[in-house]
Each structure stands twice: as structure tokens, then as C-alpha cells.
mmJSON file of the N, C-alpha and C atoms, coordinates in Angstrom:
{"data_MODEL":{"atom_site":{
"group_PDB":["ATOM","ATOM","ATOM","ATOM","ATOM","ATOM","ATOM","ATOM","ATOM","ATOM","ATOM","ATOM","ATOM","ATOM","ATOM","ATOM","ATOM","ATOM","ATOM","ATOM","ATOM","ATOM","ATOM","ATOM","ATOM","ATOM","ATOM","ATOM","ATOM","ATOM","ATOM","ATOM","ATOM","ATOM","ATOM","ATOM","ATOM","ATOM","ATOM","ATOM","ATOM","ATOM","ATOM","ATOM","ATOM","ATOM","ATOM","ATOM","ATOM","ATOM","ATOM","ATOM","ATOM","ATOM","ATOM","ATOM","ATOM","ATOM","ATOM","ATOM","ATOM","ATOM","ATOM","ATOM","ATOM","ATOM","ATOM","ATOM","ATOM","ATOM","ATOM","ATOM","ATOM","ATOM","ATOM","ATOM","ATOM","ATOM","ATOM","ATOM","ATOM","ATOM","ATOM","ATOM","ATOM","ATOM","ATOM","ATOM","ATOM","ATOM","ATOM","ATOM","ATOM","ATOM","ATOM","ATOM","ATOM","ATOM","ATOM","ATOM","ATOM","ATOM","ATOM","ATOM","ATOM","ATOM","ATOM","ATOM","ATOM","ATOM","ATOM","ATOM","ATOM","ATOM","ATOM","ATOM","ATOM","ATOM","ATOM","ATOM","ATOM","ATOM","ATOM","ATOM","ATOM","ATOM","ATOM","ATOM","ATOM","ATOM","ATOM","ATOM","ATOM","ATOM","ATOM","ATOM","ATOM","ATOM","ATOM","ATOM","ATOM","ATOM","ATOM","ATOM","ATOM","ATOM","ATOM","ATOM","ATOM","ATOM","ATOM","ATOM","ATOM","ATOM","ATOM","ATOM","ATOM","ATOM","ATOM","ATOM","ATOM","ATOM","ATOM","ATOM","ATOM","ATOM","ATOM","ATOM","ATOM","ATOM","ATOM","ATOM","ATOM","ATOM","ATOM","ATOM","ATOM","ATOM","ATOM","ATOM","ATOM","ATOM","ATOM","ATOM","ATOM","ATOM","ATOM","ATOM","ATOM","ATOM","ATOM","ATOM"],
"id":[1,2,3,4,5,6,7,8,9,10,11,12,13,14,15,16,17,18,19,20,21,22,23,24,25,26,27,28,29,30,31,32,33,34,35,36,37,38,39,40,41,42,43,44,45,46,47,48,49,50,51,52,53,54,55,56,57,58,59,60,61,62,63,64,65,66,67,68,69,70,71,72,73,74,75,76,77,78,79,80,81,82,83,84,85,86,87,88,89,90,91,92,93,94,95,96,97,98,99,100,101,102,103,104,105,106,107,108,109,110,111,112,113,114,115,116,117,118,119,120,121,122,123,124,125,126,127,128,129,130,131,132,133,134,135,136,137,138,139,140,141,142,143,144,145,146,147,148,149,150,151,152,153,154,155,156,157,158,159,160,161,162,163,164,165,166,167,168,169,170,171,172,173,174,175,176,177,178,179,180,181,182,183,184,185,186,187,188,189,190,191,192],
"type_symbol":["N","C","C","N","C","C","N","C","C","N","C","C","N","C","C","N","C","C","N","C","C","N","C","C","N","C","C","N","C","C","N","C","C","N","C","C","N","C","C","N","C","C","N","C","C","N","C","C","N","C","C","N","C","C","N","C","C","N","C","C","N","C","C","N","C","C","N","C","C","N","C","C","N","C","C","N","C","C","N","C","C","N","C","C","N","C","C","N","C","C","N","C","C","N","C","C","N","C","C","N","C","C","N","C","C","N","C","C","N","C","C","N","C","C","N","C","C","N","C","C","N","C","C","N","C","C","N","C","C","N","C","C","N","C","C","N","C","C","N","C","C","N","C","C","N","C","C","N","C","C","N","C","C","N","C","C","N","C","C","N","C","C","N","C","C","N","C","C","N","C","C","N","C","C","N","C","C","N","C","C","N","C","C","N","C","C","N","C","C","N","C","C"],
"label_atom_id":["N","CA","C","N","CA","C","N","CA","C","N","CA","C","N","CA","C","N","CA","C","N","CA","C","N","CA","C","N","CA","C","N","CA","C","N","CA","C","N","CA","C","N","CA","C","N","CA","C","N","CA","C","N","CA","C","N","CA","C","N","CA","C","N","CA","C","N","CA","C","N","CA","C","N","CA","C","N","CA","C","N","CA","C","N","CA","C","N","CA","C","N","CA","C","N","CA","C","N","CA","C","N","CA","C","N","CA","C","N","CA","C","N","CA","C","N","CA","C","N","CA","C","N","CA","C","N","CA","C","N","CA","C","N","CA","C","N","CA","C","N","CA","C","N","CA","C","N","CA","C","N","CA","C","N","CA","C","N","CA","C","N","CA","C","N","CA","C","N","CA","C","N","CA","C","N","CA","C","N","CA","C","N","CA","C","N","CA","C","N","CA","C","N","CA","C","N","CA","C","N","CA","C","N","CA","C","N","CA","C","N","CA","C","N","CA","C","N","CA","C","N","CA","C"],
"label_alt_id":[null,null,null,null,null,null,null,null,null,null,null,null,null,null,null,null,null,null,null,null,null,null,null,null,null,null,null,null,null,null,null,null,null,null,null,null,null,null,null,null,null,null,null,null,null,null,null,null,null,null,null,null,null,null,null,null,null,null,null,null,null,null,null,null,null,null,null,null,null,null,null,null,null,null,null,null,null,null,null,null,null,null,null,null,null,null,null,null,null,null,null,null,null,null,null,null,null,null,null,null,null,null,null,null,null,null,null,null,null,null,null,null,null,null,null,null,null,null,null,null,null,null,null,null,null,null,null,null,null,null,null,null,null,null,null,null,null,null,null,null,null,null,null,null,null,null,null,null,null,null,null,null,null,null,null,null,null,null,null,null,null,null,null,null,null,null,null,null,null,null,null,null,null,null,null,null,null,null,null,null,null,null,null,null,null,null,null,null,null,null,null,null],
"label_comp_id":["MET","MET","MET","GLY","GLY","GLY","GLU","GLU","GLU","LYS","LYS","LYS","GLN","GLN","GLN","ALA","ALA","ALA","SER","SER","SER","ARG","ARG","ARG","TYR","TYR","TYR","CYS","CYS","CYS","ALA","ALA","ALA","HIS","HIS","HIS","CYS","CYS","CYS","GLY","GLY","GLY","LYS","LYS","LYS","ASN","ASN","ASN","VAL","VAL","VAL","LEU","LEU","LEU","ALA","ALA","ALA","THR","THR","THR","GLY","GLY","GLY","THR","THR","THR","THR","THR","THR","PRO","PRO","PRO","ASN","ASN","ASN","HIS","HIS","HIS","LEU","LEU","LEU","LEU","LEU","LEU","HIS","HIS","HIS","LEU","LEU","LEU","ILE","ILE","ILE","LEU","LEU","LEU","SER","SER","SER","LEU","LEU","LEU","VAL","VAL","VAL","THR","THR","THR","GLY","GLY","GLY","GLY","GLY","GLY","LEU","LEU","LEU","TRP","TRP","TRP","ILE","ILE","ILE","VAL","VAL","VAL","ILE","ILE","ILE","TRP","TRP","TRP","ILE","ILE","ILE","LEU","LEU","LEU","VAL","VAL","VAL","SER","SER","SER","ILE","ILE","ILE","GLY","GLY","GLY","LYS","LYS","LYS","ILE","ILE","ILE","GLY","GLY","GLY","GLY","GLY","GLY","TYR","TYR","TYR","ARG","ARG","ARG","CYS","CYS","CYS","THR","THR","THR","GLN","GLN","GLN","CYS","CYS","CYS","GLY","GLY","GLY","LYS","LYS","LYS","ARG","ARG","ARG","VAL","VAL","VAL"],
"label_asym_id":["A","A","A","A","A","A","A","A","A","A","A","A","A","A","A","A","A","A","A","A","A","A","A","A","A","A","A","A","A","A","A","A","A","A","A","A","A","A","A","A","A","A","A","A","A","A","A","A","A","A","A","A","A","A","A","A","A","A","A","A","A","A","A","A","A","A","A","A","A","A","A","A","A","A","A","A","A","A","A","A","A","A","A","A","A","A","A","A","A","A","A","A","A","A","A","A","A","A","A","A","A","A","A","A","A","A","A","A","A","A","A","A","A","A","A","A","A","A","A","A","A","A","A","A","A","A","A","A","A","A","A","A","A","A","A","A","A","A","A","A","A","A","A","A","A","A","A","A","A","A","A","A","A","A","A","A","A","A","A","A","A","A","A","A","A","A","A","A","A","A","A","A","A","A","A","A","A","A","A","A","A","A","A","A","A","A","A","A","A","A","A","A"],
"label_entity_id":["1","1","1","1","1","1","1","1","1","1","1","1","1","1","1","1","1","1","1","1","1","1","1","1","1","1","1","1","1","1","1","1","1","1","1","1","1","1","1","1","1","1","1","1","1","1","1","1","1","1","1","1","1","1","1","1","1","1","1","1","1","1","1","1","1","1","1","1","1","1","1","1","1","1","1","1","1","1","1","1","1","1","1","1","1","1","1","1","1","1","1","1","1","1","1","1","1","1","1","1","1","1","1","1","1","1","1","1","1","1","1","1","1","1","1","1","1","1","1","1","1","1","1","1","1","1","1","1","1","1","1","1","1","1","1","1","1","1","1","1","1","1","1","1","1","1","1","1","1","1","1","1","1","1","1","1","1","1","1","1","1","1","1","1","1","1","1","1","1","1","1","1","1","1","1","1","1","1","1","1","1","1","1","1","1","1","1","1","1","1","1","1"],
"label_seq_id":[1,1,1,2,2,2,3,3,3,4,4,4,5,5,5,6,6,6,7,7,7,8,8,8,9,9,9,10,10,10,11,11,11,12,12,12,13,13,13,14,14,14,15,15,15,16,16,16,17,17,17,18,18,18,19,19,19,20,20,20,21,21,21,22,22,22,23,23,23,24,24,24,25,25,25,26,26,26,27,27,27,28,28,28,29,29,29,30,30,30,31,31,31,32,32,32,33,33,33,34,34,34,35,35,35,36,36,36,37,37,37,38,38,38,39,39,39,40,40,40,41,41,41,42,42,42,43,43,43,44,44,44,45,45,45,46,46,46,47,47,47,48,48,48,49,49,49,50,50,50,51,51,51,52,52,52,53,53,53,54,54,54,55,55,55,56,56,56,57,57,57,58,58,58,59,59,59,60,60,60,61,61,61,62,62,62,63,63,63,64,64,64],
"pdbx_PDB_ins_code":[null,null,null,null,null,null,null,null,null,null,null,null,null,null,null,null,null,null,null,null,null,null,null,null,null,null,null,null,null,null,null,null,null,null,null,null,null,null,null,null,null,null,null,null,null,null,null,null,null,null,null,null,null,null,null,null,null,null,null,null,null,null,null,null,null,null,null,null,null,null,null,null,null,null,null,null,null,null,null,null,null,null,null,null,null,null,null,null,null,null,null,null,null,null,null,null,null,null,null,null,null,null,null,null,null,null,null,null,null,null,null,null,null,null,null,null,null,null,null,null,null,null,null,null,null,null,null,null,null,null,null,null,null,null,null,null,null,null,null,null,null,null,null,null,null,null,null,null,null,null,null,null,null,null,null,null,null,null,null,null,null,null,null,null,null,null,null,null,null,null,null,null,null,null,null,null,null,null,null,null,null,null,null,null,null,null,null,null,null,null,null,null],
"Cartn_x":[-12.034,-12.153,-10.837,-10.44,-9.24,-9.606,-8.594,-8.832,-8.114,-8.798,-8.203,-8.098,-7.089,-6.873,-6.629,-7.117,-6.912,-7.037,-6.444,-6.597,-7.878,-8.774,-10.062,-10.344,-11.215,-11.64,-12.846,-12.768,-13.879,-14.554,-15.815,-16.556,-16.811,-16.96,-17.216,-15.98,-14.803,-13.544,-13.03,-13.421,-12.993,-11.573,-11.057,-9.685,-9.511,-8.37,-8.033,-7.583,-8.103,-7.792,-7.512,-6.932,-6.774,-8.11,-8.651,-9.932,-9.702,-10.452,-10.323,-11.663,-11.582,-12.771,-12.412,-13.414,-13.166,-13.386,-12.647,-12.841,-13.829,-14.615,-15.62,-14.999,-15.657,-15.264,-15.932,-15.2,-15.788,-16.259,-15.576,-16.013,-17.383,-17.577,-18.869,-19.968,-19.682,-20.678,-20.998,-20.009,-20.254,-21.182,-20.914,-21.759,-23.182,-23.324,-24.656,-25.378,-24.642,-25.251,-25.762,-25.005,-25.439,-26.654,-26.636,-27.738,-29.039,-28.937,-30.142,-30.521,-29.893,-30.227,-29.855,-28.818,-28.335,-28.876,-29.831,-30.403,-29.391,-28.427,-27.432,-26.425,-26.376,-25.398,-25.554,-26.778,-27.015,-26.307,-26.448,-25.779,-24.265,-23.785,-22.354,-21.779,-22.482,-22.02,-21.979,-23.027,-23.056,-21.937,-21.656,-20.565,-19.217,-19.055,-17.772,-17.444,-18.459,-18.177,-18.225,-18.524,-18.442,-19.708,-20.836,-22.086,-22.586,-22.231,-22.566,-21.237,-21.125,-19.857,-19.007,-18.077,-17.237,-16.196,-15.689,-14.633,-15.214,-14.507,-14.865,-13.638,-13.872,-12.811,-12.251,-10.929,-10.316,-10.365,-10.682,-10.712,-12.106,-13.144,-14.494,-15.427,-15.069,-15.886,-17.005,-17.152,-18.207,-17.81,-18.827,-18.548,-17.971,-16.979,-16.368,-16.498],
"Cartn_y":[16.087,15.386,15.459,14.337,14.282,14.176,14.086,13.958,12.727,11.971,10.779,10.984,10.375,10.479,9.094,8.87,7.592,7.792,6.89,6.905,6.156,6.808,6.224,6.53,5.716,5.97,6.898,7.994,8.947,8.719,8.289,8.041,9.342,10.437,11.726,12.204,12.076,12.479,11.401,10.146,9.047,8.573,8.778,8.354,8.189,7.607,7.507,8.879,9.271,10.588,10.44,11.481,11.54,11.976,11.175,11.491,11.76,12.698,13.032,12.854,12.616,12.492,12.818,12.951,13.253,12.004,11.911,10.813,11.266,10.339,10.731,11.172,12.093,12.546,11.599,10.584,9.533,10.035,11.002,11.546,12.21,12.987,13.63,12.59,11.546,10.501,9.739,9.532,8.881,9.731,11.019,11.92,11.94,12.035,12.031,10.71,9.608,8.307,8.242,8.799,8.809,9.711,10.885,11.849,11.308,10.6,10.098,8.689,8.196,6.862,5.742,5.947,4.906,4.999,5.881,5.991,6.488,7.271,7.839,6.794,5.631,4.595,4.173,4.146,3.77,4.752,6.04,7.06,6.924,6.695,6.543,5.4,4.282,3.123,3.459,4.102,4.46,5.429,6.374,7.323,6.6,5.696,5.0,4.084,3.432,2.529,3.243,4.542,5.33,5.426,4.96,5.067,6.505,7.282,8.709,9.458,10.4,11.129,10.5,9.649,8.963,9.871,9.425,10.151,11.042,12.145,13.058,13.284,13.382,13.655,15.053,15.174,16.486,17.367,16.782,17.571,18.1,17.261,17.699,17.834,17.245,17.357,16.343,15.46,14.441,13.313,12.597,11.426,10.312,9.625,8.485,7.241],
"Cartn_z":[29.68,28.422,27.671,27.178,26.371,24.906,24.088,22.658,22.157,21.288,20.702,19.196,18.587,17.151,16.59,15.384,14.719,13.215,12.466,11.02,10.677,9.947,9.577,8.107,7.497,6.125,6.142,5.42,5.308,3.96,3.991,2.752,1.992,2.694,2.044,1.286,1.897,1.241,0.292,0.53,-0.323,-0.075,1.137,1.441,2.946,3.32,4.738,5.226,6.376,6.942,8.427,8.999,10.442,11.023,11.915,12.541,14.018,14.564,15.978,16.678,17.952,18.782,20.216,21.046,22.453,23.296,24.374,25.314,26.381,26.908,27.899,29.22,29.882,31.208,32.21,32.638,33.461,34.822,35.393,36.681,36.547,35.501,35.267,35.071,34.293,34.059,35.343,36.193,37.482,38.344,38.412,39.205,38.649,37.332,36.727,36.969,36.968,37.255,38.684,39.616,41.016,41.212,40.584,40.736,40.129,39.005,38.33,38.779,39.804,40.307,39.354,38.561,37.655,36.238,35.995,34.65,33.62,34.066,33.157,32.681,33.311,32.949,31.49,30.98,29.579,28.643,28.912,28.099,28.218,29.429,29.685,28.851,28.816,28.044,26.558,26.047,24.626,24.261,25.129,24.886,24.931,25.874,26.043,24.875,24.282,23.167,21.819,21.837,20.616,19.803,20.317,19.57,19.523,20.526,20.557,20.52,19.65,19.534,18.453,18.818,17.85,17.217,16.08,15.384,14.291,14.022,12.932,12.06,10.763,9.794,10.045,10.035,10.267,9.018,7.861,6.628,6.299,6.476,6.109,7.309,8.452,9.656,9.773,8.799,8.842,9.781,10.308,11.148,10.306,10.844,10.144,10.981],
"occupancy":[1.0,1.0,1.0,1.0,1.0,1.0,1.0,1.0,1.0,1.0,1.0,1.0,1.0,1.0,1.0,1.0,1.0,1.0,1.0,1.0,1.0,1.0,1.0,1.0,1.0,1.0,1.0,1.0,1.0,1.0,1.0,1.0,1.0,1.0,1.0,1.0,1.0,1.0,1.0,1.0,1.0,1.0,1.0,1.0,1.0,1.0,1.0,1.0,1.0,1.0,1.0,1.0,1.0,1.0,1.0,1.0,1.0,1.0,1.0,1.0,1.0,1.0,1.0,1.0,1.0,1.0,1.0,1.0,1.0,1.0,1.0,1.0,1.0,1.0,1.0,1.0,1.0,1.0,1.0,1.0,1.0,1.0,1.0,1.0,1.0,1.0,1.0,1.0,1.0,1.0,1.0,1.0,1.0,1.0,1.0,1.0,1.0,1.0,1.0,1.0,1.0,1.0,1.0,1.0,1.0,1.0,1.0,1.0,1.0,1.0,1.0,1.0,1.0,1.0,1.0,1.0,1.0,1.0,1.0,1.0,1.0,1.0,1.0,1.0,1.0,1.0,1.0,1.0,1.0,1.0,1.0,1.0,1.0,1.0,1.0,1.0,1.0,1.0,1.0,1.0,1.0,1.0,1.0,1.0,1.0,1.0,1.0,1.0,1.0,1.0,1.0,1.0,1.0,1.0,1.0,1.0,1.0,1.0,1.0,1.0,1.0,1.0,1.0,1.0,1.0,1.0,1.0,1.0,1.0,1.0,1.0,1.0,1.0,1.0,1.0,1.0,1.0,1.0,1.0,1.0,1.0,1.0,1.0,1.0,1.0,1.0,1.0,1.0,1.0,1.0,1.0,1.0],
"B_iso_or_equiv":[0.0,0.0,0.0,0.0,0.0,0.0,0.0,0.0,0.0,0.0,0.0,0.0,0.0,0.0,0.0,0.0,0.0,0.0,0.0,0.0,0.0,0.0,0.0,0.0,0.0,0.0,0.0,0.0,0.0,0.0,0.0,0.0,0.0,0.0,0.0,0.0,0.0,0.0,0.0,0.0,0.0,0.0,0.0,0.0,0.0,0.0,0.0,0.0,0.0,0.0,0.0,0.0,0.0,0.0,0.0,0.0,0.0,0.0,0.0,0.0,0.0,0.0,0.0,0.0,0.0,0.0,0.0,0.0,0.0,0.0,0.0,0.0,0.0,0.0,0.0,0.0,0.0,0.0,0.0,0.0,0.0,0.0,0.0,0.0,0.0,0.0,0.0,0.0,0.0,0.0,0.0,0.0,0.0,0.0,0.0,0.0,0.0,0.0,0.0,0.0,0.0,0.0,0.0,0.0,0.0,0.0,0.0,0.0,0.0,0.0,0.0,0.0,0.0,0.0,0.0,0.0,0.0,0.0,0.0,0.0,0.0,0.0,0.0,0.0,0.0,0.0,0.0,0.0,0.0,0.0,0.0,0.0,0.0,0.0,0.0,0.0,0.0,0.0,0.0,0.0,0.0,0.0,0.0,0.0,0.0,0.0,0.0,0.0,0.0,0.0,0.0,0.0,0.0,0.0,0.0,0.0,0.0,0.0,0.0,0.0,0.0,0.0,0.0,0.0,0.0,0.0,0.0,0.0,0.0,0.0,0.0,0.0,0.0,0.0,0.0,0.0,0.0,0.0,0.0,0.0,0.0,0.0,0.0,0.0,0.0,0.0,0.0,0.0,0.0,0.0,0.0,0.0],
"pdbx_formal_charge":[null,null,null,null,null,null,null,null,null,null,null,null,null,null,null,null,null,null,null,null,null,null,null,null,null,null,null,null,null,null,null,null,null,null,null,null,null,null,null,null,null,null,null,null,null,null,null,null,null,null,null,null,null,null,null,null,null,null,null,null,null,null,null,null,null,null,null,null,null,null,null,null,null,null,null,null,null,null,null,null,null,null,null,null,null,null,null,null,null,null,null,null,null,null,null,null,null,null,null,null,null,null,null,null,null,null,null,null,null,null,null,null,null,null,null,null,null,null,null,null,null,null,null,null,null,null,null,null,null,null,null,null,null,null,null,null,null,null,null,null,null,null,null,null,null,null,null,null,null,null,null,null,null,null,null,null,null,null,null,null,null,null,null,null,null,null,null,null,null,null,null,null,null,null,null,null,null,null,null,null,null,null,null,null,null,null,null,null,null,null,null,null],
"auth_seq_id":[1,1,1,2,2,2,3,3,3,4,4,4,5,5,5,6,6,6,7,7,7,8,8,8,9,9,9,10,10,10,11,11,11,12,12,12,13,13,13,14,14,14,15,15,15,16,16,16,17,17,17,18,18,18,19,19,19,20,20,20,21,21,21,22,22,22,23,23,23,24,24,24,25,25,25,26,26,26,27,27,27,28,28,28,29,29,29,30,30,30,31,31,31,32,32,32,33,33,33,34,34,34,35,35,35,36,36,36,37,37,37,38,38,38,39,39,39,40,40,40,41,41,41,42,42,42,43,43,43,44,44,44,45,45,45,46,46,46,47,47,47,48,48,48,49,49,49,50,50,50,51,51,51,52,52,52,53,53,53,54,54,54,55,55,55,56,56,56,57,57,57,58,58,58,59,59,59,60,60,60,61,61,61,62,62,62,63,63,63,64,64,64],
"auth_comp_id":["MET","MET","MET","GLY","GLY","GLY","GLU","GLU","GLU","LYS","LYS","LYS","GLN","GLN","GLN","ALA","ALA","ALA","SER","SER","SER","ARG","ARG","ARG","TYR","TYR","TYR","CYS","CYS","CYS","ALA","ALA","ALA","HIS","HIS","HIS","CYS","CYS","CYS","GLY","GLY","GLY","LYS","LYS","LYS","ASN","ASN","ASN","VAL","VAL","VAL","LEU","LEU","LEU","ALA","ALA","ALA","THR","THR","THR","GLY","GLY","GLY","THR","THR","THR","THR","THR","THR","PRO","PRO","PRO","ASN","ASN","ASN","HIS","HIS","HIS","LEU","LEU","LEU","LEU","LEU","LEU","HIS","HIS","HIS","LEU","LEU","LEU","ILE","ILE","ILE","LEU","LEU","LEU","SER","SER","SER","LEU","LEU","LEU","VAL","VAL","VAL","THR","THR","THR","GLY","GLY","GLY","GLY","GLY","GLY","LEU","LEU","LEU","TRP","TRP","TRP","ILE","ILE","ILE","VAL","VAL","VAL","ILE","ILE","ILE","TRP","TRP","TRP","ILE","ILE","ILE","LEU","LEU","LEU","VAL","VAL","VAL","SER","SER","SER","ILE","ILE","ILE","GLY","GLY","GLY","LYS","LYS","LYS","ILE","ILE","ILE","GLY","GLY","GLY","GLY","GLY","GLY","TYR","TYR","TYR","ARG","ARG","ARG","CYS","CYS","CYS","THR","THR","THR","GLN","GLN","GLN","CYS","CYS","CYS","GLY","GLY","GLY","LYS","LYS","LYS","ARG","ARG","ARG","VAL","VAL","VAL"],
"auth_asym_id":["A","A","A","A","A","A","A","A","A","A","A","A","A","A","A","A","A","A","A","A","A","A","A","A","A","A","A","A","A","A","A","A","A","A","A","A","A","A","A","A","A","A","A","A","A","A","A","A","A","A","A","A","A","A","A","A","A","A","A","A","A","A","A","A","A","A","A","A","A","A","A","A","A","A","A","A","A","A","A","A","A","A","A","A","A","A","A","A","A","A","A","A","A","A","A","A","A","A","A","A","A","A","A","A","A","A","A","A","A","A","A","A","A","A","A","A","A","A","A","A","A","A","A","A","A","A","A","A","A","A","A","A","A","A","A","A","A","A","A","A","A","A","A","A","A","A","A","A","A","A","A","A","A","A","A","A","A","A","A","A","A","A","A","A","A","A","A","A","A","A","A","A","A","A","A","A","A","A","A","A","A","A","A","A","A","A","A","A","A","A","A","A"],
"auth_atom_id":["N","CA","C","N","CA","C","N","CA","C","N","CA","C","N","CA","C","N","CA","C","N","CA","C","N","CA","C","N","CA","C","N","CA","C","N","CA","C","N","CA","C","N","CA","C","N","CA","C","N","CA","C","N","CA","C","N","CA","C","N","CA","C","N","CA","C","N","CA","C","N","CA","C","N","CA","C","N","CA","C","N","CA","C","N","CA","C","N","CA","C","N","CA","C","N","CA","C","N","CA","C","N","CA","C","N","CA","C","N","CA","C","N","CA","C","N","CA","C","N","CA","C","N","CA","C","N","CA","C","N","CA","C","N","CA","C","N","CA","C","N","CA","C","N","CA","C","N","CA","C","N","CA","C","N","CA","C","N","CA","C","N","CA","C","N","CA","C","N","CA","C","N","CA","C","N","CA","C","N","CA","C","N","CA","C","N","CA","C","N","CA","C","N","CA","C","N","CA","C","N","CA","C","N","CA","C","N","CA","C","N","CA","C","N","CA","C","N","CA","C","N","CA","C"],
"pdbx_PDB_model_num":[1,1,1,1,1,1,1,1,1,1,1,1,1,1,1,1,1,1,1,1,1,1,1,1,1,1,1,1,1,1,1,1,1,1,1,1,1,1,1,1,1,1,1,1,1,1,1,1,1,1,1,1,1,1,1,1,1,1,1,1,1,1,1,1,1,1,1,1,1,1,1,1,1,1,1,1,1,1,1,1,1,1,1,1,1,1,1,1,1,1,1,1,1,1,1,1,1,1,1,1,1,1,1,1,1,1,1,1,1,1,1,1,1,1,1,1,1,1,1,1,1,1,1,1,1,1,1,1,1,1,1,1,1,1,1,1,1,1,1,1,1,1,1,1,1,1,1,1,1,1,1,1,1,1,1,1,1,1,1,1,1,1,1,1,1,1,1,1,1,1,1,1,1,1,1,1,1,1,1,1,1,1,1,1,1,1,1,1,1,1,1,1]
}}}
């Protein structure tokens, strides 16, 4: 897993902040997809597009 950083607006802090998030481990998701007969692909897609996980504010820790 890698780490990604971007400038995002944090509603809790009320300003633009540096936000961090993790990138998905695609090899792990591939293995889980094979083991579960493809059922894990839905989770993999949600993680990849940022619906699960996403960015967090580096100052307050809330999701942005």
C-alpha cells in the first residue's frame, strides 16, 4: 500500500488542508477476488474509486 496526498477542503477545520490517504494493494485485491470467485471485485472497485477509505485531513483526522 502506498500513500497519496492532495489538497482538499476540510469542512471541520474550515479551510484547505493537506489530506492523505492510502492506495489500494491491487495484488491483494486480485487474490481475494480469485479466492471468493469474483465477489470481492465490488469491494475492490469501491476502494479504487475512493468510496471506501478516501482522504483524511492531516490536522483533525476527519474524512474530507
